[in-house]
C-alpha positions, 0 to 999 in steps of 0.5 A: 341775810349775812348769816344765811349767806355764811351758812350756804357758803360753809355748806358748799365748801364742806361735804354736807348735803345742801338743804332746800332754801326754805329749810335753811331759811327756817333753821337760820331763823330759829337759830337767830331767835334762840340767840336773841332769847339767850342774849335777852335773858343774859342782859335781864339777869345782869340788869337784876344783879345791877339793880333789883328794882329793874327786874323785867316784868316777865320774871 
């Protein structure tokens, strides 16, 4: 929720047309999911480098 509030505040302070709440909520959700995927992949790569036996099952 904090990310959503931050986005709304930023959009209101800058000369940007504020999209509808549902559009904004979907975009924030997609951005958060992408960031979580990147974080998971980075941690998985670091884990494999630290100990190849710990390779994730999806690799």
